C-alpha positions as a printed NumPy array, in Angstrom:
array([[ -0.143,   0.1  ,   0.153],
       [  1.31 ,   3.098,  -0.849],
       [  1.225,   6.488,  -2.873],
       [  1.899,   6.931,  -6.29 ],
       [  2.266,  10.621,  -8.593],
       [  3.653,  11.533, -11.988],
       [  4.03 ,  13.547, -14.785],
       [  4.063,  12.815, -18.548],
       [  4.453,  15.345, -21.213],
       [  2.049,  14.899, -24.172],
       [  3.502,  17.222, -26.51 ],
       [  7.411,  17.312, -26.651],
       [  9.335,  15.231, -23.995],
       [ 10.785,  18.154, -22.251],
       [ 13.089,  17.404, -19.06 ],
       [ 10.897,  17.017, -15.942],
       [ 12.134,  18.345, -12.412],
       [ 12.994,  15.715,  -9.563],
       [ 11.96 ,  18.45 ,  -6.941],
       [  8.592,  19.049,  -8.762],
       [  7.759,  15.203,  -7.904],
       [  9.217,  15.119,  -4.6  ],
       [  6.925,  18.112,  -3.829],
       [  3.895,  15.976,  -5.349],
       [  4.528,  12.987,  -3.186],
       [  5.683,  15.128,   0.029],
       [  2.06 ,  16.04 ,   0.223],
       [  1.022,  12.531,   0.938],
       [  3.363,  11.47 ,   3.253],
       [  0.601,   9.079,   5.283],
       [  0.722,   6.889,   2.232],
       [  4.032,   5.854,   2.483],
       [  5.783,   6.148,   5.758],
       [  8.345,   3.305,   5.251],
       [ 10.705,   4.567,   2.075],
       [ 10.029,   7.266,  -1.165],
       [ 11.679,   7.389,  -4.361],
       [ 11.938,   9.681,  -7.508],
       [ 12.582,   8.823, -11.239],
       [ 12.847,  10.907, -14.415],
       [ 14.038,  10.43 , -18.213],
       [ 12.764,  12.755, -20.789],
       [  8.813,  13.655, -20.643],
       [  8.29 ,  11.767, -17.484],
       [  8.964,  11.601, -14.088],
       [  7.423,   8.591, -11.567],
       [  7.652,   9.129,  -7.345],
       [  6.285,   7.346,  -5.07 ],
       [  6.276,   6.587,  -1.367],
       [  6.249,   3.03 ,   0.363],
       [  4.033,   1.596,   3.173],
       [  5.975,  -2.08 ,   3.294],
       [  3.746,  -4.823,   3.099],
       [  5.442,  -7.62 ,   1.136],
       [  9.099,  -8.363,   0.292],
       [  9.734,  -5.522,   3.472],
       [ 13.334,  -5.539,   2.86 ],
       [ 13.315,  -5.55 ,  -0.918],
       [ 10.801,  -4.022,  -3.979],
       [ 12.036,  -0.633,  -3.578],
       [ 10.191,   1.768,  -5.947],
       [  9.615,   3.752,  -8.66 ],
       [ 11.183,  -0.087, -10.144],
       [ 12.989,  -1.157, -13.151],
       [ 12.012,  -4.523, -14.972],
       [ 15.145,  -6.893, -14.741],
       [ 15.838,  -5.746, -18.395],
       [ 15.482,  -2.189, -17.503],
       [ 13.259,  -1.495, -20.488],
       [  9.999,  -0.558, -18.141],
       [  9.326,   1.436, -14.67 ],
       [  6.735,   1.211, -12.275],
       [  4.679,   2.877,  -9.841],
       [  2.537,   0.925,  -7.866],
       [ -0.125,   1.146,  -4.805],
       [ -1.551,  -1.619,  -3.71 ],
       [ -1.734,  -5.487,  -3.455],
       [ -1.335,  -8.722,  -6.003],
       [ -2.728, -11.472,  -4.39 ],
       [ -1.977, -14.054,  -7.428],
       [  1.394, -12.613,  -7.945],
       [  3.092, -15.85 ,  -6.554],
       [  0.98 , -17.537,  -9.098],
       [  1.645, -15.319, -12.16 ],
       [  5.375, -15.11 , -10.994],
       [  5.592, -18.847, -11.344],
       [  3.53 , -19.226, -14.714],
       [  6.272, -15.892, -16.157],
       [  9.667, -17.734, -14.594],
       [  8.141, -20.73 , -17.002],
       [  8.203, -18.341, -19.801],
       [ 11.679, -17.503, -19.385],
       [ 10.911, -13.912, -17.109],
       [ 14.22 , -13.301, -14.391],
       [ 12.985, -11.939, -11.044],
       [ 15.423, -10.352,  -8.435],
       [ 12.814,  -9.211,  -5.292],
       [ 10.06 , -11.494,  -4.342],
       [  7.262,  -8.627,  -4.107],
       [  4.474,  -8.404,  -6.108],
       [  5.647,  -5.134,  -7.672],
       [  8.423,  -6.7  ,  -9.999],
       [  5.533,  -9.193, -11.044],
       [  3.906,  -6.399, -12.38 ],
       [  6.199,  -5.463, -14.719],
       [  6.607,  -9.063, -16.094],
       [  2.876,  -9.001, -17.318],
       [  3.337,  -5.824, -19.196],
       [  6.676,  -7.214, -20.845],
       [  4.674, -10.549, -21.56 ],
       [  1.123,  -9.018, -22.513],
       [  0.838,  -5.489, -22.704],
       [ -2.247,  -3.679, -21.798],
       [ -3.912,  -7.268, -21.358],
       [ -1.653,  -7.483, -18.06 ],
       [ -4.729,  -6.235, -15.925],
       [ -6.764,  -9.159, -16.7  ],
       [ -4.199, -10.909, -15.486],
       [ -4.1  ,  -9.192, -12.111],
       [ -5.999,  -9.89 ,  -8.829],
       [ -5.868,  -7.286,  -6.211],
       [ -6.794,  -3.558,  -5.293],
       [ -4.152,  -1.483,  -7.668],
       [ -3.299,   1.918,  -9.169],
       [ -0.459,   2.003, -11.137],
       [  1.567,   3.535, -13.897],
       [  4.181,   2.084, -16.154],
       [  6.585,   3.728, -18.301],
       [  7.566,   1.754, -21.333],
       [ 11.134,   2.663, -21.852],
       [ 11.374,   1.946, -25.809],
       [  8.082,   2.799, -26.821],
       [  7.992,   5.863, -24.274],
       [  4.304,   5.294, -23.664],
       [  2.858,   5.72 , -20.326],
       [  0.094,   3.266, -18.905],
       [ -1.926,   4.041, -16.105],
       [ -4.365,   1.182, -14.77 ],
       [ -6.9  ,   1.11 , -11.587],
       [ -8.164,  -2.13 , -10.105],
       [-11.862,  -3.524, -10.904],
       [-13.928,  -1.847,  -8.461],
       [-11.585,   1.161,  -7.347],
       [-10.726,   0.29 ,  -4.333],
       [ -7.418,   2.227,  -4.826],
       [ -8.192,   6.111,  -6.422],
       [ -6.266,   7.433,  -9.214],
       [ -6.424,  11.401,  -9.888],
       [ -5.312,  13.133, -13.229],
       [ -5.317,  16.283, -14.939],
       [ -4.011,  18.169, -18.067],
       [ -1.376,  21.249, -17.146],
       [ -1.266,  24.252, -19.415],
       [  2.64 ,  23.434, -20.395],
       [  1.137,  20.288, -22.219],
       [  2.084,  17.607, -19.451],
       [ -0.526,  15.099, -17.944],
       [  0.484,  14.811, -13.602],
       [ -1.322,  12.304, -12.04 ],
       [ -1.326,  11.287,  -8.033],
       [ -3.005,   9.031,  -5.489],
       [ -4.878,  11.525,  -3.726],
       [ -5.723,  14.995,  -5.353],
       [ -3.375,  16.288,  -2.706],
       [ -0.999,  15.239,  -5.   ],
       [ -2.325,  17.281,  -7.871],
       [ -2.491,  20.612,  -5.914],
       [  1.192,  20.311,  -5.148],
       [  1.259,  21.246,  -8.626],
       [  2.232,  25.357,  -9.223],
       [  0.438,  24.889, -12.818],
       [ -2.897,  23.111, -11.55 ],
       [ -5.913,  25.267, -11.799],
       [ -7.97 ,  25.023,  -8.258],
       [-11.406,  26.241,  -9.914],
       [-14.313,  24.612,  -8.466],
       [-16.997,  22.884, -11.245],
       [-19.902,  23.362, -10.465],
       [-21.451,  20.238, -11.363],
       [-19.06 ,  18.726,  -8.697],
       [-21.229,  20.521,  -6.483],
       [-24.754,  19.472,  -7.727],
       [-23.461,  16.382,  -7.705],
       [-21.771,  16.627,  -4.231],
       [-25.286,  18.107,  -2.644],
       [-27.225,  15.166,  -3.839],
       [-25.328,  12.011,  -2.923],
       [-22.926,  13.194,  -0.22 ],
       [-19.751,  12.756,  -2.051],
       [-18.127,  13.671,  -5.751],
       [-18.57 ,  10.646,  -7.524],
       [-16.308,   8.905,  -9.884],
       [-17.148,  10.814, -13.196],
       [-16.539,  13.852, -11.971],
       [-14.157,  15.472,  -9.727],
       [-14.184,  18.864,  -7.421],
       [-12.025,  21.009,  -9.266],
       [-12.869,  21.351, -13.16 ],
       [-10.515,  19.632, -15.404],
       [ -9.06 ,  16.951, -12.776],
       [-10.207,  13.065, -13.977],
       [-10.309,  10.086, -11.605],
       [ -9.101,   6.99 , -13.657],
       [-12.557,   4.757, -13.538],
       [-12.057,   1.579, -11.734],
       [-12.1  ,  -1.441, -14.279],
       [-10.139,   1.025, -16.899],
       [ -6.861,   1.699, -18.213],
       [ -5.261,   4.894, -19.997],
       [ -2.472,   4.731, -22.39 ],
       [ -0.442,   7.887, -23.382],
       [  1.772,   8.588, -26.207],
       [  4.076,  11.941, -26.591],
       [  2.357,  13.49 , -29.967],
       [ -1.166,  12.526, -29.749],
       [ -4.067,  13.93 , -27.467],
       [ -5.038,  12.804, -24.356],
       [ -7.294,   9.873, -25.203],
       [-10.432,   8.403, -23.179],
       [ -9.958,   5.445, -20.71 ],
       [-10.799,   1.9  , -21.91 ],
       [-12.358,  -0.175, -19.972],
       [-11.034,  -3.608, -19.434],
       [-13.633,  -5.155, -17.101],
       [-17.416,  -4.901, -16.209],
       [-20.03 ,  -6.867, -13.617],
       [-22.992,  -8.532, -15.382],
       [-26.554,  -9.065, -13.602],
       [-28.08 , -10.41 , -17.243],
       [-27.056, -14.376, -16.653],
       [-29.026, -16.931, -13.881],
       [-27.178, -19.313, -12.365],
       [-28.886, -22.574, -12.011],
       [-28.63 , -25.928,  -9.831],
       [-29.46 , -26.315,  -6.219],
       [-29.027, -24.847,  -3.781],
       [-26.968, -27.026,  -2.145],
       [-24.482, -26.489,  -4.91 ],
       [-24.518, -22.799,  -5.11 ],
       [-23.78 , -22.928,  -1.536],
       [-20.809, -24.582,  -1.543],
       [-19.334, -22.778,  -4.823],
       [-20.038, -19.74 ,  -2.646],
       [-18.283, -20.988,   0.356],
       [-15.647, -21.549,  -2.05 ],
       [-15.214, -18.164,  -3.149],
       [-15.207, -17.145,   0.28 ],
       [-12.06 , -18.592,   1.523],
       [-10.244, -18.022,  -1.615],
       [-11.018, -14.466,  -1.423],
       [ -9.974, -14.401,   2.613],
       [ -7.176, -16.754,   2.501],
       [ -5.769, -14.856,  -0.641],
       [ -5.618, -11.097,   1.09 ],
       [ -3.845, -13.017,   4.486],
       [ -0.874, -12.938,   2.799],
       [  1.27 , -10.566,   4.518],
       [  4.709,  -9.967,   5.754],
       [  3.873,  -7.153,   8.369],
       [  1.16 ,  -8.114,  11.486],
       [ -1.946,  -8.382,   9.7  ],
       [ -5.747,  -8.531,  11.452],
       [ -9.26 ,  -7.218,  10.892],
       [-12.377,  -4.868,  11.358],
       [-14.738,  -6.623,  13.761],
       [-18.294,  -4.94 ,  13.82 ],
       [-20.073,  -7.733,  14.58 ],
       [-21.995,  -7.627,  11.568],
       [-22.546, -10.585,   9.494],
       [-20.276,  -9.767,   6.669],
       [-16.983,  -8.475,   9.264],
       [-18.097, -11.965,  11.054],
       [-17.748, -14.097,   8.237],
       [-14.185, -12.832,   6.987],
       [-12.953, -13.347,  10.667],
       [-14.859, -16.708,  10.637],
       [-12.567, -17.891,   7.644],
       [ -9.773, -16.049,   8.839],
       [ -9.718, -18.184,  11.653],
       [-10.348, -21.276,   9.856],
       [ -7.336, -20.76 ,   7.758],
       [ -5.011, -19.251,  10.066],
       [ -2.52 , -21.214,  12.437],
       [ -2.509, -17.953,  15.106],
       [ -5.068, -16.439,  16.819],
       [ -6.245, -13.868,  14.416],
       [ -5.617,  -9.855,  15.395],
       [ -9.255,  -7.947,  15.455],
       [-10.4  ,  -4.934,  16.879],
       [-13.817,  -3.21 ,  16.906],
       [-15.029,   0.191,  18.706],
       [-18.471,   0.639,  20.675],
       [-20.064,   4.257,  21.293],
       [-21.441,   5.163,  24.694],
       [-24.709,   5.697,  23.526],
       [-26.616,   2.324,  23.763],
       [-28.742,   2.261,  20.372],
       [-25.802,   3.109,  18.46 ],
       [-23.241,   0.168,  20.013],
       [-22.13 ,  -3.198,  18.736],
       [-19.641,  -4.089,  20.702],
       [-20.981,  -6.915,  22.437],
       [-21.843,  -8.442,  19.204],
       [-18.214,  -7.793,  18.263],
       [-16.846,  -9.676,  21.166],
       [-19.443, -12.339,  21.056],
       [-17.934, -12.918,  17.579],
       [-14.129, -12.595,  19.341],
       [-14.738, -15.346,  21.689],
       [-16.272, -17.948,  19.511],
       [-13.388, -18.112,  17.536],
       [-10.447, -16.931,  20.188],
       [ -9.154, -13.719,  18.303],
       [ -6.887, -11.195,  20.46 ],
       [ -9.344,  -8.943,  20.269],
       [ -8.784,  -5.256,  21.263],
       [-12.199,  -2.957,  21.998],
       [-12.327,   1.078,  22.5  ],
       [-15.245,   2.906,  23.624],
       [-15.165,   6.569,  21.823],
       [-17.454,   9.228,  22.268],
       [-19.996,   9.995,  19.371],
       [-19.245,  13.608,  20.391],
       [-15.814,  13.195,  18.311],
       [-16.954,  16.619,  16.443],
       [-13.951,  18.601,  17.309],
       [-12.029,  16.585,  14.697],
       [-14.205,  17.851,  12.121],
       [-11.016,  19.905,  10.301],
       [ -8.751,  16.67 ,  10.367],
       [-11.472,  14.714,   8.696],
       [-12.341,  17.397,   5.743],
       [ -8.442,  17.618,   5.197],
       [ -8.213,  13.47 ,   4.867],
       [-10.549,  14.148,   1.777],
       [ -9.861,  16.843,  -0.627],
       [-13.041,  16.893,  -2.171],
       [-15.908,  17.741,  -0.039],
       [-17.431,  14.102,   1.79 ],
       [-20.313,  13.686,   3.527],
       [-20.885,  10.186,   4.604],
       [-20.627,  11.326,   8.663],
       [-19.633,   7.042,   9.231],
       [-15.909,   8.233,   8.467],
       [-15.218,   9.403,  11.77 ],
       [-15.978,   6.335,  13.458],
       [-13.893,   4.578,  10.447],
       [-11.144,   7.03 ,  11.125],
       [-11.135,   5.611,  14.556],
       [-11.295,   1.898,  14.146],
       [ -8.503,   2.506,  11.52 ],
       [ -6.653,   4.236,  14.524],
       [ -6.629,   1.211,  16.84 ],
       [ -6.046,  -1.41 ,  14.606],
       [ -3.008,   0.558,  13.32 ],
       [ -1.913,   0.043,  16.995],
       [ -1.572,  -3.788,  16.489],
       [ -0.836,  -4.221,  12.976],
       [ -0.677,  -2.82 ,   9.37 ],
       [ -2.617,  -4.897,   7.296],
       [ -6.417,  -5.389,   8.442],
       [ -9.385,  -7.14 ,   6.679],
       [-12.447,  -5.571,   6.412],
       [-16.205,  -6.83 ,   5.558],
       [-17.367,  -3.979,   2.809],
       [-18.594,  -5.047,  -0.665],
       [-20.787,  -7.576,   0.613],
       [-24.243,  -5.572,   1.068],
       [-23.834,  -4.312,  -2.425],
       [-22.973,  -7.594,  -3.897],
       [-25.944, -10.151,  -2.472],
       [-28.449,  -7.278,  -1.738],
       [-28.161,  -6.514,   1.947],
       [-29.478,  -2.697,   2.161],
       [-32.968,  -2.122,   2.929],
       [-33.187,  -0.057,   0.111],
       [-32.656,  -2.88 ,  -2.063],
       [-35.738,  -4.634,  -0.622],
       [-37.699,  -1.284,  -0.831],
       [-36.532,  -1.419,  -4.764],
       [-38.048,  -5.025,  -5.028],
       [-41.178,  -3.965,  -3.243],
       [-41.28 ,  -0.922,  -5.084],
       [-41.037,  -2.196,  -8.886],
       [-43.55 ,  -4.875,  -8.244],
       [-45.925,  -1.867,  -6.821],
       [-45.015,   0.242, -10.315],
       [-45.828,  -2.831, -12.431],
       [-49.269,  -2.683, -11.605],
       [-50.123,   1.136, -12.719],
       [-48.792,   2.211, -15.868],
       [-46.175,   5.234, -15.471],
       [-49.298,   7.104, -17.709],
       [-51.459,   7.426, -14.394],
       [-48.618,   6.727, -11.794],
       [-47.035,   9.912, -12.281],
       [-49.805,  12.233, -12.234],
       [-51.82 ,  10.369,  -9.389],
       [-48.987,   9.112,  -7.179],
       [-46.488,  12.994,  -7.91 ],
       [-49.662,  14.911,  -7.224],
       [-50.384,  13.671,  -3.623],
       [-46.31 ,  13.012,  -2.947],
       [-46.165,  16.515,  -3.761],
       [-48.621,  17.977,  -1.332],
       [-48.345,  15.07 ,   1.551],
       [-46.46 ,  16.198,   4.814],
       [-42.49 ,  15.926,   4.952],
       [-41.792,  13.492,   7.58 ],
       [-38.08 ,  13.156,   8.257],
       [-38.016,  11.696,  11.585],
       [-40.012,   8.414,  10.506],
       [-38.595,   5.539,   9.651],
       [-39.005,   5.273,   5.664],
       [-41.433,   2.865,   5.414],
       [-43.621,   5.583,   6.956],
       [-42.384,   8.188,   4.708],
       [-45.757,   8.269,   2.845],
       [-44.376,  11.315,   0.874],
       [-41.101,   9.815,  -0.155],
       [-42.656,   6.414,  -0.978],
       [-45.224,   8.389,  -2.954],
       [-42.787,  10.379,  -5.034],
       [-40.614,   7.225,  -5.42 ],
       [-43.541,   5.24 ,  -6.96 ],
       [-44.624,   8.194,  -9.126],
       [-41.438,   7.826, -11.302],
       [-39.474,   5.28 , -13.001],
       [-37.573,   2.472, -11.56 ],
       [-34.871,   3.991, -11.982],
       [-35.586,   7.276, -10.879],
       [-37.145,   6.223,  -7.589],
       [-33.324,   4.467,  -6.879],
       [-31.702,   7.89 ,  -7.074],
       [-34.49 ,   9.407,  -5.05 ],
       [-33.594,   6.694,  -2.269],
       [-29.589,   6.818,  -2.824],
       [-30.095,  11.249,  -2.448],
       [-29.533,  13.195,   0.496],
       [-31.566,  15.812,  -1.408],
       [-33.736,  15.492,  -4.037],
       [-34.097,  18.452,  -6.727],
       [-36.408,  19.939,  -4.902],
       [-34.896,  20.739,  -2.102],
       [-31.599,  21.486,  -3.66 ],
       [-32.851,  23.921,  -6.241],
       [-33.842,  26.224,  -2.899],
       [-30.306,  26.535,  -1.479],
       [-29.08 ,  27.803,  -5.048],
       [-28.69 ,  31.081,  -5.982],
       [-29.946,  32.246,  -9.534],
       [-25.979,  32.276, -10.547],
       [-25.327,  28.675,  -9.561],
       [-28.742,  27.794, -11.272],
       [-27.44 ,  29.787, -14.681],
       [-24.23 ,  28.142, -15.003],
       [-25.913,  24.426, -13.763],
       [-27.654,  24.368, -16.898],
       [-29.911,  21.419, -17.301],
       [-27.577,  19.181, -15.652],
       [-29.406,  17.188, -12.661],
       [-26.924,  15.254, -10.436],
       [-29.285,  12.131, -11.13 ],
       [-28.753,  12.2  , -14.937],
       [-25.852,   9.88 , -15.052],
       [-26.832,   7.797, -12.2  ],
       [-29.984,   6.523, -13.528],
       [-28.711,   6.116, -16.958],
       [-26.524,   4.204, -15.546],
       [-29.226,   1.893, -14.272],
       [-30.946,   2.318, -17.608],
       [-27.986,   0.546, -19.66 ],
       [-27.131,  -1.711, -16.847],
       [-26.722,  -5.762, -17.868],
       [-29.645,  -6.967, -15.85 ],
       [-33.015,  -8.659, -15.855],
       [-34.575,  -6.582, -12.95 ],
       [-34.816,  -3.573, -11.006],
       [-32.698,  -4.857,  -8.472],
       [-30.324,  -6.345, -10.721],
       [-29.579,  -2.639, -12.261],
       [-29.794,  -1.567,  -8.472],
       [-27.007,  -3.531,  -7.469],
       [-24.943,  -2.46 , -10.864],
       [-25.497,   1.088,  -9.737],
       [-24.445,   0.263,  -6.405],
       [-21.063,  -1.753,  -7.587],
       [-20.141,   0.858, -10.191],
       [-21.017,   4.56 ,  -8.737],
       [-21.687,   4.315,  -5.261],
       [-19.113,   1.785,  -3.856],
       [-16.079,   3.583,  -5.443],
       [-17.314,   7.213,  -5.207],
       [-18.372,   6.814,  -1.503],
       [-17.412,   3.656,   0.867],
       [-14.184,   2.837,  -0.851],
       [-13.191,   6.664,  -0.914],
       [-13.853,   6.532,   3.098],
       [-11.88 ,   3.368,   3.835],
       [ -8.896,   4.669,   1.684],
       [ -8.687,   7.69 ,   3.201],
       [ -9.187,   7.129,   6.731],
       [ -7.162,   3.617,   6.843],
       [ -4.118,   5.606,   5.075],
       [ -4.339,   8.589,   6.975],
       [ -3.137,   6.18 ,   9.799],
       [ -0.519,   4.428,   7.336],
       [ -2.814,   1.479,   7.747],
       [ -3.948,  -0.99 ,   4.34 ],
       [ -7.219,  -2.133,   4.158],
       [ -7.96 ,  -5.373,   2.862],
       [-11.473,  -6.316,   0.775],
       [-12.133,  -9.971,   0.488],
       [-15.928,  -9.378,  -0.143],
       [-14.728,  -7.393,  -3.183],
       [-12.928,  -9.979,  -4.892],
       [-13.824,  -9.8  ,  -8.376],
       [-14.473, -13.711,  -8.455],
       [-17.128, -13.332,  -5.692],
       [-19.36 , -10.097,  -7.53 ],
       [-19.065, -12.599, -10.739],
       [-20.985, -15.161,  -9.008],
       [-23.378, -13.293,  -6.771],
       [-24.283, -11.094, -10.346],
       [-25.644, -14.023, -11.574],
       [-27.674, -15.375,  -8.519],
       [-31.725, -15.684,  -8.993],
       [-33.179, -12.93 ,  -6.948],
       [-34.42 , -15.537,  -4.605],
       [-30.931, -15.855,  -3.404],
       [-30.175, -12.674,  -2.813],
       [-33.301, -11.14 ,  -1.625],
       [-36.009, -14.133,   0.184],
       [-38.852, -13.022,   2.006],
       [-37.26 ,  -9.446,   2.648],
       [-34.644, -11.095,   3.915],
       [-30.974,  -9.524,   2.147],
       [-27.573, -11.222,   1.266],
       [-30.052, -14.612,   1.909],
       [-27.007, -16.739,   0.405],
       [-24.525, -15.792,   2.183],
       [-26.086, -15.906,   5.287],
       [-27.047, -19.791,   4.441],
       [-23.651, -20.527,   3.509],
       [-22.141, -18.935,   6.862],
       [-24.814, -20.408,   9.404],
       [-22.221, -23.304,   9.811],
       [-19.592, -21.146,  11.326],
       [-21.936, -17.941,  12.959],
       [-25.148, -18.147,  15.07 ],
       [-28.284, -16.863,  14.014],
       [-28.437, -13.559,  16.225],
       [-25.569, -12.36 ,  14.568],
       [-26.572, -13.31 ,  11.032],
       [-30.89 , -12.473,  11.442],
       [-30.523,  -9.542,  13.894],
       [-31.37 ,  -5.775,  12.204],
       [-28.308,  -4.504,  10.337],
       [-26.528,  -1.942,  11.874],
       [-24.11 ,   1.163,  10.376],
       [-21.428,   3.149,  11.59 ],
       [-23.992,   6.445,  13.042],
       [-23.31 ,   9.328,  14.203],
       [-25.551,  11.575,  16.055],
       [-24.923,  14.9  ,  13.58 ],
       [-28.514,  16.289,  14.097],
       [-28.147,  16.311,  17.875],
       [-24.178,  17.847,  17.531],
       [-26.21 ,  20.662,  15.089],
       [-28.494,  21.612,  18.035],
       [-26.112,  21.353,  20.559],
       [-22.236,  21.863,  20.318],
       [-22.133,  22.412,  16.542],
       [-25.124,  24.926,  16.646],
       [-23.216,  28.27 ,  16.157],
       [-21.398,  26.084,  13.194],
       [-24.674,  25.709,  11.911],
       [-25.466,  29.392,  12.405],
       [-22.122,  30.389,  10.803],
       [-22.65 ,  28.851,   7.282],
       [-25.095,  30.908,   5.857],
       [-22.568,  33.811,   6.317],
       [-19.445,  31.409,   5.711],
       [-16.58 ,  32.834,   3.71 ],
       [-15.818,  30.315,   1.514],
       [-19.475,  29.713,   0.383],
       [-20.305,  33.349,   0.273],
       [-17.046,  33.752,  -1.938],
       [-17.902,  31.371,  -4.432],
       [-21.564,  33.006,  -4.583],
       [-23.405,  29.845,  -5.662],
       [-25.851,  29.535,  -2.486],
       [-28.736,  31.481,  -1.529],
       [-27.386,  32.971,   2.045],
       [-30.514,  33.984,   3.574],
       [-32.064,  30.367,   2.951],
       [-28.752,  27.924,   4.384],
       [-29.529,  30.706,   7.708],
       [-33.198,  29.43 ,   8.167],
       [-32.341,  25.837,   7.455],
       [-30.113,  26.501,  10.384],
       [-32.554,  27.977,  12.439],
       [-35.355,  25.768,  12.171],
       [-32.951,  22.383,  12.665],
       [-31.348,  23.979,  15.852],
       [-34.989,  25.385,  17.059],
       [-36.069,  21.324,  16.501],
       [-38.997,  22.426,  14.056],
       [-36.995,  20.378,  10.821],
       [-34.363,  17.306,  11.07 ],
       [-31.861,  19.132,   8.533],
       [-28.618,  17.675,  10.023],
       [-27.632,  15.599,   7.065],
       [-28.224,  18.487,   4.687],
       [-26.566,  20.621,   7.7  ],
       [-23.075,  18.368,   7.669],
       [-22.65 ,  18.49 ,   3.648],
       [-22.714,  22.385,   3.745],
       [-19.875,  22.014,   6.723],
       [-17.996,  20.107,   4.511],
       [-18.124,  21.642,   1.561],
       [-17.406,  25.112,   3.635],
       [-13.938,  23.363,   4.489],
       [-13.217,  22.216,   1.287],
       [-13.279,  25.616,  -0.513],
       [-11.82 ,  26.739,   2.449],
       [ -9.352,  24.567,   2.23 ],
       [ -7.997,  25.746,  -1.538],
       [ -7.971,  28.953,  -0.713],
       [ -5.394,  28.576,   1.849]])
């Protein structure tokens, strides 16, 4: 796990100043405290920060191929590197290290850009091919590892693991993209098809980019996708056995490490499943960690301790107060772009705890998206059935009209929020799911914007690319298309961004076995009834894990890392809420109605409405804008 950065001249191969690359990697020291290196040649410069995991004493980067004909900087882990190494040695390749970095170089020299299809892991890397003078950028299939890039005014292209690295380059423009603000206000994060800064791009998950001198910047090329269009057949018992094999394979492959390794353990189904399979595969006690809260409704520590006892793990727990609001500035600084998932705070806390005893931690992320584990999947399935009974021509006017006049009930559980349900049913399946995922629907966003922003935004709405992704998804049903969008849109934009930034902030490598692409491909082919049955999500996964986990873990109500942000803004952060309306950063860009923001804050503080999530979004946006100006 590391940080990478670099420059490549798309036109004339001008000299690259090594000091410039050094400044780019120096902006991300947390990603690699164990070493750093810079390599330059005419028209190209590569920089690397190392967090040593595999072949601790060897494998320095930037790394040259054994024949000196290619150079690599790499962030991530390749879990099948030993199998690839043996295959390539049989074909005559020579190796001088014991790590996975040199294997990537050998796959490039053997298979060229198709090398990514042979790599199983999480990665973002750059390879400079010396004979052809081409630069190859690649990102893993699900987007576990990030990669930002931007064309600059001197004809070069800059890339880095984090936006911080690009911001260290003096030619990077700091103009905020108004469409990214529209996206952020909708989703609570800036999705991968956009960047907070105009002109900056994120290499999409499962894509590569091949650059050549004297050629314009090309479009990224996809090399992987997941399809929900096929359905597995056969006995449930056989599918269960296949799933268990894939789970074991995913977990054990991610246990390869030359440094201390452990796992996050929340006591939920997914992290418990990972710990169970780690314990099965390990000859030593698995190191686990969890955090608890001093508010009973938020605390899962008893379930984590139950699993720790069952599998005899070396467990460490810590209770923290949910009142971590004093760390807001630190949190905002981790992400560079505005990021409003408040569960980033407890995620950072559990990463801090893990880093006290391990350098690598396995997580349970990914199962909800792949196996239909979110409550919104159940609602989507039920709403699609309801839509099938009434044509759109009738649903739109009838239910949309009722939804428009129905009072808003933020305080109620979603099944009781008639306004939300009516508006969702009035639209298409895609529009309904977009509304379920969004924080602010369009009719509320528009009340916050200034006339200037409305003009800049034009006809664009943040839901448009999401709904189009669902419409074009390779799937048979609304549930298929919803899960596809979760994996391609929500997962890299929110969940994986959160885990990458909070873990790397403490120099911890987080690995996600339940995002093994073979496991994801298998889950996508399961019949709907094996994903979601009688309102129970992750049905086959839970059935498979019954041999390991008790029912009170498998079938208890789902909990997540929840922070009491609404209470914060009525208590210790009340003045911060009031200040949003007159914020220097938000006022400077002139894109918001300051009177409306002030009224929103006062209504929340007085308890007339619950605008906690919106205020958190605005606070994180304010801090992101403020950091750009500093």
